[in-house]
C-alpha positions, 0 to 999 in steps of 0.5 A: 869762195871763188877768190880763195884760190889766190890766198892759197896760191900766194901761201903756196909761193911763200913756202916754195920760196922758204923750200928753196932757202931751207933745202940749199942750207940743208943739202950742204954736205949731203948727197942731193938724191938721199936729201930728197928721200929724206924730205919725201919721208918727212912730208909723209910723216907730217901729211898723214896724221894731218889728213887722219886728224882732219877726218879726210882719210878714206880708203884709196882703193875705192878711188876710181882707177883713172884718178889713181893713175893720174895721181900716180903720174903726178907722184912720179913727176913730183919725184923727178922734179924734186930730184932735178931740183935738189941736184940743181940746188946743190950745184947752183945758186938758189937765187938762179935755180929757183927762178929757172924752176919757175919756168914750170909756170909757163910750161903749166899754162902751155900744157893746160892749153894742149891737154885740158883745152884751157884758153889764154887771152893775149894778155895772159900769153904776153905775161907768159912770155915775160915770165919766160924772158925773165927766166932766160935773164937768170939762166944766160951767163954774161 
């Protein structure tokens, strides 16, 4: 059970890669903000029946207030990320936008240390520095 996170994380990475490719094709000739709205509505239409059919639906008003607040903040951050991501895809090449977007990997680790009390060892910090360096290589024009 402990190692299942890696399977799901790798699957997430595959879907994220497909997201960039499909979105880049899909936003041609479409406003990026409107495309983000379409994407959001479609996700809801797919996810709601999935949760219902899987028997995972429960009354959201019974959740602790703290959970609702942080899920709301997460939703706002997701929306902001999607709006910016689609705008970047509309203006730039997917092969450059997606790697820069993945600077979020470095930021998650830094934020997790600052706000969640997580600790990274020297090897992990080195890996993050390498990721950040790779992002800079994509972002800096020659």
